[in-house]
C-alpha positions as CSV (number, residue, x, y, z in Angstrom):
1,X,-6.9,-15.1,-13.7
2,X,-7.3,-11.3,-13.0
3,X,-6.0,-10.0,-9.8
4,X,-6.1,-6.5,-8.2
5,X,-3.3,-5.2,-6.1
6,X,-3.7,-2.2,-3.7
7,X,-1.1,-0.6,-1.6
8,X,-0.4,2.5,0.7
9,X,-4.0,2.9,1.8
10,X,-2.8,5.0,4.7
11,X,-5.9,5.0,6.8
12,X,-8.2,6.1,3.9
13,X,-11.2,3.7,4.3
14,X,-13.5,5.4,1.7
15,X,-10.8,5.0,-0.9
16,X,-10.1,1.4,-0.1
17,X,-13.8,0.6,-0.3
18,X,-14.0,2.2,-3.7
19,X,-10.9,0.4,-4.9
20,X,-12.1,-3.0,-4.0
21,X,-15.5,-2.3,-5.4
22,X,-14.1,-1.0,-8.7
23,X,-11.8,-4.0,-9.0
24,X,-14.7,-6.4,-8.6
25,X,-16.7,-4.6,-11.3
26,X,-13.8,-5.1,-13.6
27,X,-13.7,-8.9,-12.9
28,X,-10.9,-9.2,-10.4
29,X,-11.1,-12.6,-8.7
30,X,-8.8,-11.6,-5.8
31,X,-7.5,-8.5,-4.1
32,X,-4.0,-8.4,-2.5
33,X,-2.6,-5.6,-0.4
34,X,1.1,-4.6,-0.6
35,X,1.3,-2.8,2.8
36,X,1.1,0.6,4.5
37,X,-2.5,0.2,5.7
38,X,-2.0,2.9,8.3
39,X,-0.7,6.4,8.8
40,X,-1.9,9.9,7.8
41,X,-5.5,9.0,7.3
42,X,-8.3,9.0,9.9
43,X,-9.4,5.3,9.6
44,X,-6.4,3.1,10.6
45,X,-8.4,0.7,12.7
46,X,-11.2,0.5,10.2
47,X,-8.8,-0.3,7.3
48,X,-7.3,-3.1,9.2
49,X,-10.7,-4.6,10.0
50,X,-11.8,-4.2,6.4
51,X,-8.9,-6.3,5.1
52,X,-9.0,-8.8,7.9
53,X,-12.8,-9.4,7.7
54,X,-12.7,-9.8,3.9
55,X,-9.6,-12.1,4.1
56,X,-7.6,-10.0,1.7
57,X,-4.0,-11.1,1.8
58,X,-1.6,-8.4,2.8
59,X,2.1,-7.7,3.6
60,X,3.3,-5.3,6.2
61,X,4.4,-1.9,5.2
62,X,7.1,0.3,6.8
63,X,4.5,2.7,8.4
64,X,2.6,-0.3,9.8
65,X,5.8,-1.4,11.5
66,X,6.3,2.1,12.9
67,X,2.7,2.1,14.2
68,X,3.2,-1.2,16.0
69,X,6.4,0.1,17.6
70,X,4.7,3.3,18.7
71,X,1.8,1.4,20.2
72,X,4.2,-0.6,22.3
73,X,6.8,2.1,23.2
74,X,4.9,5.3,23.0
75,X,7.0,8.4,22.4
76,X,10.2,6.4,22.7
77,X,9.5,5.0,19.3
78,X,9.4,8.5,17.7
79,X,12.9,9.7,18.7
80,X,14.4,12.0,16.1
81,X,11.1,12.5,14.3
82,X,9.8,15.9,13.3
83,X,7.0,17.2,15.5
84,X,4.1,16.8,13.0
85,X,5.3,13.4,11.9
86,X,5.5,12.4,15.6
87,X,2.0,13.6,16.2
88,X,0.7,11.6,13.2
89,X,2.4,8.4,14.2
90,X,1.3,8.6,17.9
91,X,-2.3,9.4,16.9
92,X,-2.3,6.4,14.5
93,X,-1.0,4.1,17.1
94,X,-3.5,5.3,19.7
95,X,-6.3,4.7,17.3
96,X,-5.5,1.0,16.5
97,X,-7.5,-1.4,18.6
98,X,-5.9,-4.5,20.1
99,X,-7.1,-6.8,17.3
100,X,-5.8,-4.5,14.6
101,X,-2.4,-4.3,16.4
102,X,-2.2,-8.0,16.5
103,X,-3.4,-8.3,12.9
104,X,-0.6,-5.9,11.7
105,X,2.0,-7.6,13.8
106,X,1.1,-10.9,12.2
107,X,1.5,-9.7,8.6
108,X,4.4,-11.2,6.6
109,X,7.0,-9.1,4.8
110,X,6.3,-10.9,1.5
111,X,3.9,-13.2,-0.2
112,X,5.3,-15.7,-2.6
113,X,3.1,-18.1,-4.4
114,X,2.6,-19.9,-7.7
115,X,-0.6,-18.9,-9.4
116,X,-3.0,-21.3,-11.1
117,X,-1.5,-20.5,-14.5
118,X,1.9,-21.5,-13.3
119,X,3.4,-18.0,-12.9
120,X,5.4,-17.1,-9.8
121,X,4.2,-14.1,-7.9
122,X,6.1,-12.1,-5.3
123,X,4.4,-9.3,-3.3
124,X,6.5,-7.0,-1.1
125,X,6.0,-3.5,0.2
126,X,9.3,-1.8,-0.8
127,X,11.4,-4.4,-2.6
128,X,12.8,-7.9,-1.8
129,X,15.7,-6.1,-0.1
130,X,13.6,-4.5,2.6
131,X,10.2,-3.0,3.2
132,X,11.8,0.5,3.0
133,X,13.8,-0.2,-0.2
134,X,12.0,1.5,-3.1
135,X,11.4,0.4,-6.7
136,X,11.1,3.3,-9.0
137,X,10.0,3.4,-12.7
138,X,13.6,4.0,-13.7
139,X,14.8,0.6,-12.4
140,X,17.0,-1.3,-14.8
141,X,17.2,-5.0,-15.4
142,X,20.5,-5.2,-13.6
143,X,19.1,-3.1,-10.7
144,X,16.1,-5.5,-10.4
145,X,18.3,-8.6,-10.5
146,X,20.4,-7.1,-7.6
147,X,17.2,-6.6,-5.6
148,X,15.8,-10.1,-6.4
149,X,19.0,-12.0,-5.6
150,X,18.4,-15.7,-6.3
151,X,14.7,-15.2,-6.7
152,X,13.2,-15.2,-10.2
153,X,9.5,-14.4,-10.0
154,X,7.4,-13.8,-13.1
155,X,5.5,-11.0,-11.4
156,X,6.9,-8.6,-8.8
157,X,4.3,-6.4,-7.0
158,X,5.3,-3.5,-4.7
159,X,4.2,-0.1,-3.4
160,X,5.9,2.2,-0.9
161,X,6.8,5.0,-3.4
162,X,3.2,6.0,-4.2
163,X,4.4,6.1,-7.9
164,X,2.3,3.7,-9.9
165,X,3.8,1.9,-13.0
166,X,3.8,-1.3,-14.9
167,X,7.0,-2.3,-16.6
168,X,8.4,-5.5,-18.1
169,X,12.0,-6.0,-17.1
170,X,13.8,-9.0,-18.5
171,X,11.5,-11.9,-17.8
172,X,9.6,-10.2,-15.0
173,X,6.5,-8.0,-14.9
174,X,7.2,-5.3,-12.3
175,X,4.1,-3.6,-10.9
176,X,4.1,-0.7,-8.4
177,X,0.5,-0.3,-7.6
178,X,0.9,3.3,-6.4
179,X,-1.3,4.4,-3.5
180,X,-5.0,3.3,-3.1
181,X,-5.4,6.0,-0.4
182,X,-2.9,8.8,-0.6
183,X,-1.7,9.7,-4.1
184,X,1.3,12.1,-4.4
185,X,1.5,13.1,-8.0
186,X,-1.1,15.9,-8.0
187,X,-3.9,13.7,-9.1
188,X,-6.3,13.2,-6.2
189,X,-7.6,10.0,-7.7
190,X,-6.0,7.0,-6.0
191,X,-4.6,4.1,-7.9
192,X,-4.4,0.3,-7.9
193,X,-3.1,-2.3,-10.3
194,X,-4.8,-5.1,-12.3
195,X,-2.7,-8.1,-13.4
196,X,-3.9,-10.8,-15.7
197,X,-1.9,-14.1,-15.4
198,X,-3.0,-17.0,-17.6
199,X,-1.3,-20.3,-18.5
200,X,0.6,-20.1,-21.8
201,X,0.8,-16.3,-21.9
202,X,3.0,-13.6,-20.4
203,X,1.5,-11.8,-17.5
204,X,0.3,-8.3,-18.3
205,X,-0.9,-5.5,-16.1
206,X,-2.2,-1.9,-16.0
207,X,-2.7,0.9,-13.5
208,X,-6.3,2.0,-12.7
209,X,-7.1,5.5,-11.4
210,X,-10.4,5.5,-9.7
211,X,-12.8,8.1,-8.1
212,X,-14.0,8.0,-4.6
213,X,-15.6,10.4,-2.1
214,X,-12.7,12.4,-0.5
215,X,-15.2,14.5,1.4
216,X,-15.8,11.5,3.8
217,X,-12.1,11.3,4.5
218,X,-11.6,15.1,4.9
219,X,-14.6,15.4,7.1
220,X,-13.3,12.6,9.4
221,X,-9.9,14.3,9.5
222,X,-11.5,17.5,10.7
223,X,-12.8,15.6,13.7
224,X,-9.3,14.5,14.7
225,X,-6.2,16.2,16.1
226,X,-4.2,15.3,13.1
227,X,-2.4,18.2,11.4
228,X,-4.7,20.4,9.3
229,X,-2.4,20.2,6.3
230,X,-3.3,16.6,5.8
231,X,-6.8,17.7,4.6
232,X,-5.2,19.6,1.7
233,X,-2.9,16.7,0.9
234,X,-5.8,14.3,0.5
235,X,-7.9,16.8,-1.4
236,X,-5.0,17.7,-3.9
237,X,-3.2,14.3,-4.2
238,X,0.0,15.5,-2.7
239,X,2.2,14.5,0.3
240,X,4.9,17.1,0.2
241,X,4.3,18.3,3.8
242,X,4.9,14.9,5.5
243,X,7.3,13.0,3.3
244,X,8.7,9.9,5.1
């Protein structure tokens, strides 16, 4: 079974469309989303609708939670935030329709299932500790065991850091699928992960960098009141101006 995992789309619908299309051409039988559908990009509502309409399983991300809170509480949910970050969050919340808000609010924090080949899969946004707890490429076996607690999945999929990697740690395949909408490593090509899990074999995975049309996203940003610096971030594959 070949599965694709996307994460941290951040309102970039053209990139999400390209990721799903690319994964299908490579033979992926299912796509799963590891959170942060919204924020920064100009298409938060459209991304939610895309995933919902295609019944792509997803977990909630930390930005998604913030957007829901901002939709309910308004500026009260942005206390202590820097001005530009506050502006981005409030804009995102205001451009989520009622159905998308309900959709986000109903997303679980984790997906745990046994795949057809018998392997146990765990999908989270940050880590099993919390949706804001990161898993970096430097994680050790001991560090992973602490985060997993009593859980012993064969495959752990996460996002949040926008740093893609695949690493076998102890008995688990750890996959951070990076960002399918807003890369931060200077490569404007987004990323997603492919994982193959078959009975009688150890799961294996790899990161895929793919091309899309960033001009659609940048042109849409120009029509919004979002900070102008975001256009450069999407064009260059950086996020230094608005780190969470």
